[in-house]
N, C-alpha and C positions, 0 to 999 in steps of 0.2 A: 363276045362270048368270053366267059371267064376261064382261066387256066385250071384244069382239074387237079393239078399237082401242087403240093405245098412247096413254096419257094423260100429258100433261106434269105434272110435279109443281111447276111454277113457278106463282106467282100470275099470273092473266091481267091484262094491261094494257088499259085502256080503248081501244076501237077497234083493238086489235091493233097499236098504234103502238110496235113494237119497233125501236129505233134501232140502227144498225150501229155498235156499239162495239168490235167485234172486227176489228182491222186485217187479219187474215188473209183476210177477205172481199175487201178491195180488192187485197191482194197477189195473190190468185188471179186477179183480172181482169188485173192488170198483168203476169202471167206470159206473156200472149199479145197484149196490146195496149199500145201506147205512145202515148197521146194527145199530139198536138202543138198542138192548138188548145184552145179553151175547153171545159171540162167543167161541166155543170150538173146539180145534184141538184134535181129538180123537186118533191121531197117534203121540203123542208127549211125549215120555217117559222122555226126557231131555230138554223139551222146543222145540220151532220150529221157523223157520224164519217167518212163517205165523203169529204166535202169536206176535213175536217181532215187525213186521211191523205194525200190527193192534194196538198194545199198543202204539207204538211211534206216531201213528196218533190220539190217544185219544180214541180208542175203548176199550170196556170192553171185554177182551179176555184172555183165559186160555188154557193150555194144560193139557191133561190127558194121562197116559201111556197105557191105555187099551181100545181099540175100542169096546170091548164087555161088559164093566162094566155096572152095573145097575145104576139107579138113575142119569142119565145125563139129566138135564133140561136146555135148552138153546133156544135162538132164532135161532141161526145158528150153524151147524156143518160145519167147513171149514177145509179141510184137503187135504194132498197129500198122499194117502195111498201107502203102499209098493206094488210093482207090482208082488209079489209072488202069483202064482195061486195055489189053488183056494182061497187063503186067501183074495185077493182083492175083489172077488165077495161076500164072506161071510161078509166082512166089510161093503160093500155097502148095502147088505141085512139087516144087523143089524140097519143101520141108517134109512133105509126105515121103519123098524118096529117102530123106535122111532117117526118118523113123523106120522105114522099111529095111534100111541097111544097118539098123541098130547103132547109128551114130548119135541119135537123139532118142530119149525116151518118149517125149511128148511135145506137142506144139499147141500154143494158145494164140489165136488170132482175134484181135478186136475188130469187129466188122459191124456194119450197120444192120439193124434188124431187117430181115427180108432178103439179105444177101444170099441165103441158102435156098430161096424160092425159085431161082432161075433153073429152067429145065437143062440148060447147058452145063450146070454145075452138079448134076446128079452123081457123076463119077467121084467127086470129092466129098459128097455128103451121103446120099442114100446108098450108093453102091460101094463105098469105101469100107473095108473091114477095120480101118484105123479110126474112123469117126467115132468119138466117144460121147459127144453131146455138146450142150451149150449152157452158158450161164447168162441168163437175162438180167440186165441191170435195171434197177428201179430208179436210176438217175439218168438225166440227159447230160452228157459230158460237155464241159466248156472246152473249146478248141482255140480260143483267143483270150488274151488277157483283158481286153475291153469288155465290160459287163453291161452295156447299154441295151442289149437285145437278148432275149431268152433263147437258148438252144431248142431246136424243134425235133431233132432226130434221136431215136433210141438206138442203143448198141448192145451187142452181145459178145461174149467170149465164146468162140467156137474152139473145141478141144479135139485134137487127134492124139491117139496114144498107141504105143506098141501093144500094151495089154488089151486083150480082147474083152469087150463088154457085150453082154447079151443083147441089150437094147440101148440106144443112145439116151442119155439122161437129159432132163431139162430142169435146171436149178434157177433160183431167183435170189439175187443179191441186192443188198441195200447200199453198199459202198461205204459202210461205216469204218472208221479207223480201227486197226486191229485191237487196240486196248479197250475199245468200247463194245465189243461183241465176242461171242463164242464162235470159234471156228469149227467147221465140220470138215476135217481133212480127209479127202478121198485119196485112195491110192491110184497111181497111174500104171 
């Protein structure tokens, strides 16, 4: 009997710690948002591709090693959290607490398409007044430098923000470099 699920042909990395080495992920976020304040990657113990891309484009961005540390004040939390369950849900919950306490204006989490389909996550998506929407990417990100196999999974940026939106938005991004496209900058 064949396996009904698509299996990756890439070697699995410990704790699913796939770092964002594909700049198109960050470019997809920047197609719709233009951070003017501090951006923090809360899952960046040794720096991150997200922070590097933002800094190279002139944004104020830093990484911190602990998603749960206190006293994180920023305009944006922008991160690709590890996909280890239940850790990823706890990380998202902590960032929602930061937004609710006005320590952070918004959070953007790079997650696999379908992450929001789990019934157990209704509280952070359907039932959360902070959930603003998602940016679906028209690119499949690379997670490793070796390019002998094509990536198979699609990803989205899920956005939570202090500013209340009437309905969650669904946007589509191409991941083009900022100088090759017009940005539609939304307010958070």
